[in-house]
C-alpha positions in Angstrom: 93.4 118.2 65.2 96.7 120.1 65.9 95.9 120.6 69.6 94.9 116.9 69.9 98.2 115.7 68.4 100.2 118.2 70.5 98.5 116.9 73.6 99.5 113.3 72.9 103.1 114.4 72.0 103.5 116.4 75.2 102.2 113.6 77.4 104.3 110.9 75.7 107.4 113.1 75.5 107.5 114.1 79.2 106.5 110.6 80.3 109.4 109.1 78.5 111.8 111.7 79.9 110.5 111.0 83.4 111.3 107.3 83.0 115.0 108.2 82.5 115.7 110.9 85.1 114.3 113.8 87.1 110.8 112.1 87.0 109.1 114.6 89.4 110.4 117.6 87.4 109.4 116.2 84.0 106.0 115.0 85.1 105.3 118.4 86.7 106.4 120.2 83.5 104.0 117.9 81.5 101.1 118.6 83.9 101.7 122.4 83.7 102.0 122.5 79.9 98.7 120.6 79.5 97.0 122.9 82.0 98.1 126.0 80.0 96.9 124.3 76.9 93.5 124.0 78.5 93.6 127.7 79.3 94.5 128.4 75.6 91.6 126.4 74.4 89.2 128.2 76.8 90.4 131.6 75.7 90.1 130.9 71.9 87.3 128.3 71.8 85.3 128.9 74.9 83.6 126.3 77.1 82.5 124.4 74.0 86.1 123.7 73.1 87.0 122.7 76.6 84.1 120.2 76.6 85.2 118.6 73.4 88.8 118.5 74.7 87.7 116.8 78.0 85.5 114.4 76.1 88.5 113.2 74.2 91.2 113.2 76.9 89.5 113.0 80.3 88.6 109.7 81.9 84.9 109.0 81.3 83.1 107.0 83.9 81.3 105.0 81.3 84.2 103.9 79.1 87.8 102.7 79.3 89.6 104.6 76.6 92.6 106.9 75.9 91.3 109.2 78.6 91.9 106.5 81.2 95.6 107.3 80.7 95.6 110.9 79.5 93.1 112.0 82.2 96.0 111.8 84.7 97.6 114.9 83.0 94.4 117.0 82.8 93.2 119.3 85.6 90.2 121.5 86.2 90.5 125.2 85.1 90.6 126.2 88.8 94.3 126.8 89.3 94.1 125.5 92.9 93.5 121.9 91.6 96.8 121.7 89.8 98.6 123.8 92.5 97.9 121.3 95.2 98.6 118.3 93.0 102.0 119.7 92.2 102.7 120.6 95.8 102.1 117.1 97.0 103.9 115.6 94.0 107.0 117.5 95.1 106.6 116.8 98.8 106.1 113.0 98.2 107.8 112.5 94.8 111.2 114.1 95.4 112.2 112.1 98.5 110.6 109.0 97.0 112.5 109.4 93.7 115.8 109.8 95.7 115.1 106.3 97.2 113.7 104.3 94.3 114.9 106.2 91.2 113.0 107.9 88.3 112.0 104.7 86.4 110.2 103.1 89.3 108.6 106.3 90.5 107.2 106.9 87.0 105.9 103.4 86.6 104.2 103.5 90.0 102.8 106.9 89.2 101.3 105.8 85.9 99.9 102.4 86.9 98.4 103.8 90.1 96.8 106.6 88.3 95.4 104.3 85.6 94.1 101.8 88.2 92.5 104.6 90.2 90.7 105.9 87.1 89.6 102.4 86.1 88.5 101.4 89.6 86.6 104.6 90.3 85.0 104.6 86.8 83.7 101.1 87.4 82.2 102.3 90.7 80.6 105.4 89.2 79.2 103.3 86.3 77.8 100.8 88.8 76.1 103.7 90.7 74.7 105.0 87.5 76.7 108.2 87.6 78.3 109.7 84.5 81.2 112.0 85.2 84.7 113.0 84.1 87.8 112.0 86.1 90.7 114.4 85.7 93.9 115.1 87.7 97.0 113.4 89.0 95.8 112.9 92.6 95.1 109.2 92.2 98.6 108.7 90.9 100.1 110.8 93.7 98.2 108.8 96.3 99.7 105.8 94.6 103.2 107.2 95.4 102.0 107.7 99.0 100.9 104.1 99.3 104.2 102.9 97.8 106.2 105.1 100.1 104.3 103.8 103.1 105.1 100.2 102.2 108.8 100.7 101.4 109.9 103.5 103.8 107.3 103.8 106.7 109.9 105.1 109.2 111.5 107.7 107.0 110.9 111.4 107.7 109.7 113.8 105.1 108.3 117.4 104.9 104.5 117.3 104.7 101.4 119.4 105.2 99.1 117.9 107.8 96.0 120.1 107.6 97.2 123.7 107.6 100.4 122.9 109.4 103.7 122.4 107.5 105.8 119.8 109.4 109.4 119.6 108.3 110.0 116.1 109.8 107.1 113.7 109.9 107.3 110.0 109.5 105.9 108.6 106.3 103.6 106.2 108.1 102.0 109.1 110.0 101.6 111.4 107.0 100.2 108.8 104.6 97.9 107.1 107.2 96.5 110.5 108.1 95.7 111.3 104.5 94.3 107.8 104.0 92.0 108.2 107.0 90.6 111.4 105.7 90.0 109.9 102.2 88.4 106.7 103.6 86.1 108.8 105.7 85.2 111.1 102.8 84.5 108.1 100.6 82.4 106.3 103.2 80.4 109.4 104.0 80.0 110.1 100.3 81.2 113.7 100.7 80.0 115.7 97.7 82.8 118.2 97.0 83.7 117.4 93.4 86.7 115.4 94.6 87.1 111.8 93.7 88.0 110.6 97.2 87.4 107.0 96.1 90.0 107.3 93.3 92.5 108.5 95.9 91.8 105.4 98.0 92.1 103.1 95.0 95.3 104.8 93.9 96.9 104.5 97.3 96.0 100.9 97.6 97.3 100.2 94.1 100.6 101.9 94.8 101.0 100.0 98.1 100.3 96.6 96.4 102.6 97.4 93.4 105.4 98.4 95.7 105.1 95.3 97.8 104.9 93.1 94.7 107.9 94.8 93.0 110.0 94.4 96.2 109.0 90.8 96.7 109.9 89.9 93.1 113.3 91.6 93.5 114.2 89.8 96.7 113.2 86.3 95.5 115.0 86.7 92.2 118.4 87.8 93.5 121.2 86.4 95.6 122.1 88.5 98.6 125.4 90.4 98.2 127.8 91.4 100.9 128.2 95.2 101.2 131.6 96.8 101.7 130.6 98.5 104.8 134.1 99.7 105.7 134.2 101.8 102.5 131.0 103.5 103.4 132.0 104.0 107.0 135.2 105.8 105.9 133.3 108.0 103.5 130.6 109.0 106.0 132.1 112.3 107.1 128.9 114.3 107.8 125.9 113.7 110.0 123.6 113.1 107.0 126.0 110.5 105.6 126.4 108.8 109.0 122.6 108.7 109.3 122.3 107.1 105.9 125.1 104.7 106.7 123.2 103.5 109.8 120.1 102.9 107.7 122.2 100.8 105.2 123.7 98.8 108.1 120.4 98.1 109.7 118.3 97.3 106.5 117.6 93.6 105.8 115.6 94.2 102.6 118.0 94.3 99.7 115.9 96.6 97.6 115.5 99.2 100.3 119.2 98.8 101.3 120.4 99.4 97.7 118.2 102.5 97.5 119.9 103.8 100.6 123.3 103.1 99.1 122.4 105.2 96.0 121.1 107.9 98.3 124.4 107.8 100.2 126.5 108.5 97.0 124.0 111.1 95.7 124.3 112.9 99.0 128.1 112.6 98.8 128.7 113.4 95.1 125.4 114.4 93.6 124.9 111.4 91.3 125.0 107.6 91.5 124.2 104.5 89.5 124.9 100.8 90.0 127.3 99.1 87.6 127.4 95.5 88.6 129.4 95.3 91.9 130.3 99.0 91.6 128.6 102.3 92.1 129.5 105.0 89.7 129.4 108.4 91.4 131.2 111.7 91.0 133.1 110.5 88.0 134.6 107.5 89.8 133.7 103.8 90.4 133.5 102.4 93.9 133.5 98.6 94.6 130.5 98.5 96.9 129.8 94.8 96.8 132.3 92.0 97.6 
């Protein structure tokens, strides 16, 4: 009972922390702690204990339960499973969080992961297959789908196959991964990887990102940006590049994310306060 309560507390605590700030860091810490908790159970209780633990907290293909949510935080005992999930969470999550903030990233991560679990569980149930679903990959693919919708032309660091590419456009990176996952799902590749959940997660993230962007645009009046202030502050190549993105962006949500990125790059922190941006201990009138 103590381990079960501890699991719920860890998941809730690090999820709530992620909603406020440093989402990628706090989500990763939560994933790692739960993984070591699994190792602890294996060491002291053996495979029987792990089976009971997964039965309670993993997503089961035949039911929608607590595990539909908590299964995102569980991983197989093979350390490569959590290693690659963390790797891609950092590669995708850090640049995405810089653009949309911790709250939106965490919401997209959780909802995409839950929808991936529900959607793939329904498919497995329809096929008469009983299985556990564990891992954050559906949620991470949700972030990929959202990144594709919001910032397709931005460049990130990404592994494409065995090659680490320091500057690859989001649309190429995400579409390459999606092509592989669609093919693996269609061909029914039997490698103990839920490729269908990855596809559902990516589509969910893309739809959610588009919907959230659309709501924001329709519900707000366009504000004029004080471009001269930003132009005068852009004293490095990185800042001048971000300034050019701000000037050329027509979508207010994406533009505002670039404004925050501009001040974070300049002073290390930034938040909107009405017509102002608070950054580096000062407030700047960014909207007229």
